[in-house]
C-alpha positions in Angstrom: 22.2 -83.3 41.3 20.5 -82.0 44.5 17.0 -81.5 44.6 16.5 -77.8 44.9 19.0 -77.3 41.7 16.8 -80.1 39.6 13.6 -78.2 40.9 15.4 -74.9 39.9 15.9 -76.3 36.4 12.2 -77.4 36.3 11.1 -73.9 37.3 13.7 -71.9 34.5 11.8 -74.4 31.7 8.7 -73.7 32.8 8.6 -69.8 32.2 11.2 -69.7 29.5 8.4 -71.3 27.4 5.9 -68.9 28.2 8.1 -66.1 28.4 9.4 -66.9 24.5 5.9 -65.8 23.1 3.6 -64.3 25.8 4.4 -60.6 25.6 5.6 -60.9 21.8 3.1 -62.7 20.0 1.1 -59.5 19.6 3.6 -58.3 17.3 3.8 -61.4 15.6 -0.1 -60.8 15.3 -0.1 -57.3 14.0 3.1 -56.7 12.2 3.8 -59.9 10.3 -0.1 -61.3 9.9 -2.2 -58.1 10.2 -4.8 -59.6 11.7 -7.5 -57.7 13.3 -7.7 -56.6 17.2 -11.1 -58.3 17.6 -9.4 -61.5 16.7 -6.4 -61.0 18.8 -8.7 -60.5 21.9 -10.1 -64.0 21.0 -6.8 -65.5 20.9 -5.4 -64.0 24.2 -8.6 -65.3 26.4 -7.2 -68.8 25.3 -5.5 -68.9 28.5 -8.5 -68.2 30.6 -10.6 -70.3 28.8 -8.3 -73.5 29.0 -7.5 -72.5 32.8 -11.3 -72.7 33.6 -11.1 -76.6 33.8 -7.8 -78.0 32.5 -5.5 -77.4 36.0 -8.6 -79.0 37.7 -8.9 -81.9 35.3 -5.2 -82.2 35.4 -5.1 -82.2 39.5 -7.6 -84.8 39.4 -5.5 -87.3 37.3 -2.5 -86.3 39.7 -4.5 -87.1 42.6 -6.3 -90.4 41.5 -4.7 -91.9 38.8 -1.3 -90.5 37.7 1.9 -89.8 39.3 2.0 -85.7 39.1 5.6 -85.8 37.7 4.7 -87.9 34.7 1.3 -86.1 33.8 3.6 -82.9 33.9 6.1 -83.8 31.3 3.7 -85.7 28.9 1.7 -82.6 28.8 4.9 -80.5 27.8 6.1 -83.2 25.2 2.7 -82.5 23.9 2.8 -78.7 24.1 6.1 -78.9 22.2 4.3 -80.5 18.9 1.6 -77.7 19.0 4.2 -75.1 19.2 5.8 -76.3 16.0 2.3 -76.3 14.3 1.6 -72.7 15.3 3.9 -71.0 12.7 2.4 -73.0 9.9 -1.1 -71.7 10.4 -2.5 -68.8 7.9 -5.7 -67.9 9.1 -7.0 -66.9 12.8 -9.8 -68.9 13.1 -7.8 -72.0 12.8 -5.1 -70.3 15.0 -7.3 -69.2 17.7 -8.2 -73.3 18.1 -4.7 -74.5 18.1 -3.6 -71.5 20.2 -6.5 -72.9 22.7 -5.4 -76.3 22.6 -1.9 -75.3 23.2 -3.2 -73.8 26.5 -4.9 -76.5 27.6 -2.1 -78.8 28.1 0.4 -75.9 29.1 -1.9 -74.0 31.6 -2.0 -76.7 34.0 1.3 -77.5 34.1 1.6 -74.5 36.1 -0.2 -76.2 39.1 1.5 -79.0 38.5 5.0 -77.9 38.8 3.8 -76.4 42.3 2.9 -80.0 43.2 5.6 -81.7 42.3 7.8 -79.2 43.8 6.0 -79.5 47.3 6.0 -83.1 47.6 9.6 -83.4 46.9 10.5 -80.8 49.7 8.1 -82.4 52.0 9.5 -86.0 51.3 13.1 -84.3 52.0 11.7 -82.5 55.2 12.9 -79.6 53.9 10.9 -75.6 55.2 8.9 -75.2 51.9 8.2 -71.8 53.4 12.0 -71.0 53.2 13.2 -72.9 50.6 10.8 -72.7 47.9 10.9 -69.0 47.0 14.4 -68.9 46.1 13.4 -71.8 43.7 10.7 -70.4 42.1 12.5 -67.5 41.3 14.3 -69.2 38.8 11.0 -69.5 36.8 10.8 -65.7 36.5 14.6 -65.4 35.5 13.6 -68.5 32.8 10.8 -65.9 31.9 13.3 -63.1 31.3 15.9 -64.6 29.7 13.6 -66.0 27.2 11.8 -62.3 26.4 15.6 -60.8 25.9 16.4 -63.9 23.8 13.7 -63.0 21.4 13.8 -59.5 21.7 17.2 -59.1 21.6 17.6 -61.7 18.2 14.7 -59.8 16.5 12.4 -62.6 16.5 9.3 -60.2 18.4 7.3 -60.4 14.8 8.9 -64.0 13.8 7.5 -67.2 13.8 10.6 -68.6 15.2 9.9 -67.6 19.0 7.1 -70.6 19.0 10.3 -72.9 17.7 12.2 -71.5 20.5 9.5 -72.5 22.7 8.6 -76.0 21.4 12.8 -77.0 22.2 12.1 -75.8 25.8 8.9 -77.4 26.1 10.3 -80.8 24.6 13.3 -80.5 26.8 11.4 -79.9 29.7 8.8 -82.7 29.1 11.7 -85.1 28.7 13.3 -83.6 32.0 10.3 -84.2 33.7 10.5 -87.8 34.0 13.6 -87.9 35.8 12.3 -86.1 39.0 11.3 -87.0 42.2 8.3 -89.8 42.3 4.8 -88.0 43.1 2.5 -90.8 43.2 -1.4 -90.4 43.4 -2.2 -90.3 47.2 -5.9 -91.0 46.4 -5.6 -94.3 44.9 -6.8 -97.3 46.5 -9.1 -95.6 48.5 -12.7 -96.6 48.5 -14.6 -93.3 47.5 -18.2 -92.1 46.6 -18.1 -91.1 42.6 -17.7 -87.7 43.2 -14.7 -88.0 45.4 -13.8 -91.0 42.6 -13.9 -88.0 40.1 -11.6 -86.2 42.1 -14.6 -83.4 42.5 -14.0 -83.5 46.3 -11.6 -80.6 46.0 -14.7 -78.5 45.6 -15.6 -79.1 49.1 -13.2 -75.9 49.8 -16.3 -74.3 49.0 -18.2 -75.3 52.1 -15.9 -72.8 53.9 -17.0 -69.1 53.9 -13.5 -68.2 54.4 -11.9 -70.3 50.9 -15.5 -68.9 48.8 -14.2 -65.6 49.5 -10.9 -66.3 49.0 -11.4 -67.9 45.4 -13.5 -65.1 44.4 -11.1 -62.8 45.5 -8.3 -64.8 43.6 -10.7 -64.7 40.2 -10.5 -60.6 40.7 -7.0 -60.5 41.4 -6.5 -62.9 37.6 -8.4 -59.9 36.3 -6.0 -57.4 37.1 -3.1 -59.6 35.8 -4.7 -60.3 32.7 -5.0 -56.6 32.5 -1.5 -55.6 32.6 -0.5 -58.6 30.4 -3.0 -58.0 27.7 -2.1 -54.0 27.6 1.0 -53.2 29.1 2.9 -53.9 26.1 0.6 -52.2 23.5 0.5 -49.1 25.7 4.2 -48.2 25.1 4.0 -49.0 21.6 1.1 -45.9 21.1 3.5 -43.4 21.8 5.3 -44.7 18.5 2.7 -42.2 17.0 3.5 -39.2 18.9 6.9 -37.7 17.2 8.8 -36.2 20.2 8.0 -40.1 21.9 8.6 -42.4 18.7 12.6 -42.4 18.9 12.8 -43.2 22.7 14.2 -46.4 23.8 11.3 -47.3 25.7 8.9 -46.9 22.5 11.4 -48.6 20.5 12.2 -51.6 22.9 8.7 -51.9 25.1 8.9 -55.4 25.5 12.5 -54.8 27.2 11.1 -52.1 29.5 8.4 -54.6 30.5 11.0 -57.5 31.5 11.7 -54.7 34.2 8.3 -56.5 36.2 9.7 -60.0 35.7 13.4 -58.8 37.3 11.2 -57.3 39.9 9.3 -60.6 40.5 12.6 -62.3 40.9 13.6 -59.9 44.2 10.2 -59.6 45.6 9.8 -63.6 45.8 13.1 -63.7 48.0 11.2 -61.4 50.5 7.9 -63.8 50.6 9.3 -65.9 53.7 10.1 -62.5 55.9 6.5 -60.8 55.0 4.4 -64.2 55.9 6.2 -64.7 59.1 6.0 -61.1 59.9 2.2 -60.1 58.7 1.0 -63.3 57.8 -1.0 -64.2 54.7 -4.0 -62.1 54.8 -1.8 -59.3 55.1 0.8 -59.7 52.6 -2.5 -60.6 49.9 -3.7 -57.2 51.0 -0.4 -55.6 49.9 -0.4 -57.5 46.4 -3.9 -55.8 46.1 -2.6 -52.4 47.1 0.7 -52.6 45.0 -2.1 -53.2 41.9 -3.5 -49.8 42.4 -0.2 -48.4 42.4 0.6 -50.3 39.6 -2.2 -49.0 37.2 -2.5 -45.5 38.5 1.7 -45.0 37.8 1.3 -46.2 34.2 -2.2 -43.8 34.0 0.5 -40.6 34.9 3.6 -41.9 33.5 5.2 -41.2 30.0 8.3 -42.9 27.7 10.1 -39.2 28.5 10.0 -37.2 31.8 7.6 -39.6 33.2 9.5 -43.0 32.2 10.2 -43.1 36.3 6.7 -43.7 37.1 6.4 -46.6 34.2 9.8 -48.1 35.9 8.5 -47.7 39.3 5.3 -49.6 38.4 6.9 -52.5 36.7 9.1 -52.5 39.9 6.2 -52.6 41.9 4.5 -55.3 39.6 6.5 -57.8 41.8 5.0 -57.1 44.5 1.7 -57.2 43.2 1.9 -60.8 41.5 4.4 -62.4 43.9 2.5 -61.7 47.0 -0.9 -63.0 45.8 0.1 -66.2 43.8 3.1 -67.3 46.4 1.4 -67.0 49.2 -2.1 -67.7 47.5 -0.8 -71.4 46.7 0.6 -71.6 50.4 -2.8 -70.7 52.0 -4.1 -73.3 49.8 -1.7 -75.7 50.7 -2.9 -75.3 54.3 -6.4 -75.3 54.0 -6.4 -78.7 51.9 -5.8 -82.4 53.1 -3.4 -84.6 51.2 -5.4 -86.3 49.0 -6.7 -83.3 47.4 -3.6 -81.4 47.1 -3.4 -81.6 43.7 -7.4 -80.7 42.6 -6.8 -77.8 45.0 -4.1 -75.8 43.2 -5.4 -76.6 40.1 -8.4 -75.0 41.4 -6.5 -71.9 42.6 -5.4 -71.8 38.9 -8.8 -72.0 37.7 -9.7 -69.3 39.7 -7.0 -67.1 39.1 -6.0 -68.0 35.0 -9.1 -69.2 34.2 -12.1 -67.2 35.3 -10.1 -64.3 36.1 -7.9 -63.8 33.3 -11.3 -64.5 30.7 -13.5 -62.2 32.7 -10.7 -59.6 32.9 -9.3 -59.5 29.1 -13.5 -60.2 28.0 -14.9 -57.2 30.3 -12.0 -55.1 29.9 -12.3 -55.0 26.0 -16.0 -54.1 26.2 -15.5 -51.4 28.5 -12.4 -49.9 26.6 -14.5 -49.6 23.3 -17.3 -48.1 25.1 -15.6 -45.5 27.4 -12.4 -45.0 26.6 -11.8 -44.7 22.4 -11.4 -40.8 21.6 -13.1 -39.6 18.4 -9.6 -40.0 16.4 -9.9 -43.9 17.3 -6.8 -43.7 19.7 -7.2 -44.8 23.4 -7.4 -42.6 26.4 -4.6 -44.4 28.2 -4.9 -42.5 31.1 -8.4 -43.1 31.7 -8.3 -46.5 31.5 -5.1 -47.1 34.1 -6.8 -44.6 36.4 -10.0 -46.8 35.9 -8.0 -50.3 36.4 -6.4 -48.5 39.4 -10.3 -47.6 40.9 -11.2 -51.0 40.3 -8.2 -52.5 42.0 -8.7 -49.9 45.0 -12.4 -51.4 45.5 -11.1 -55.0 44.9 -8.7 -54.3 48.1 -11.0 -52.6 50.3 -13.6 -55.1 50.0 -10.9 -57.9 50.9 -9.7 -55.8 54.1 -13.4 -56.0 55.3 -14.4 -59.3 54.1 -11.8 -61.7 54.6 -11.2 -62.9 57.6 -8.3 -64.9 58.3 -6.1 -65.0 61.9 -2.3 -64.9 61.0 -1.3 -68.8 62.4 2.4 -69.6 62.7 1.6 -73.1 63.5 -0.1 -73.3 60.2 2.9 -72.1 58.6 5.5 -74.6 60.7 3.2 -77.6 59.3 4.0 -77.0 55.6 7.6 -75.9 56.0 8.0 -79.9 56.4 
């Protein structure tokens, strides 16, 4: 089997695991377990907590001691075991700790998958800018397939969703050991203690440009958490309004939200064109403007005559998500030396899925409770989404003004091979 097909399988399973429960765990939590919203907020923050340190630690291990593909496989096998434990839990406190442990082994695999793919493609002399996005798009397809499988099979409120995820995780864990070898490039070099621990990836912060980039990675990570946490719940809440309750968008909100992932598959394929034509900074800026539109359209849309706004918002999500995450990882690649490549990718994931996700979930919950709960206890969804759009607009303006980066075609050529 060719390298591209092998990496396609890896990406498909990587995000099938996540898609099997990420958007439906709330339905299981509230409708099957009948646990509280406050406790659910803690559960949803486990991804952010785990991403604060685990991707960086995994990157350090992969740079120094263990082949990245072996570490990747080991993490997925452990994750499969933990996913099988989740359905047996009968109290929210234990659920939190097991979910946190599960995320500690899953979240670093996102960065490790990038490391394995980039390493294998470079060794084959492949053009990463041109050939990685069509490979990565299969991760999004995996997420969509998982979401539809769980939703259409009636498992949205069932513990069986975790077993589906566990099977995929075990399969990927075993498969990972057959992937091309990705040995630690920093092994055997005499280093200072800080370098031996892999902490020299943090030297990237010495660059003002990189420090600013990571700050904006946090801010964009918060935006992603907002849409993951509240999008599905937003559509579910229309069920209390008689004229909306029987509409397809309200009955099957997860299916409507999956349009966002379908859009991802299309926008990933456009990244090579946009990067060549406009450069990394402008592509990332496009992502930030797309977040403004994503939230604003939700604010003014509804499942009836305003359904087109919700659908358009989901389409725009593809640009909002892909244009920063993919181009961001490529930007980190251009700014990092080979001996810290895995650590640098782990650091990027720590900023977006760690600090960004954690702060986004925690702060948004506080703000919503304080300013956007109506007298009858319902959420002021229009106010919530408009506030999120205003936040995203401020981020975009600050990025345009503060982040200085000249489009360098030669840097793009360097990471092609």
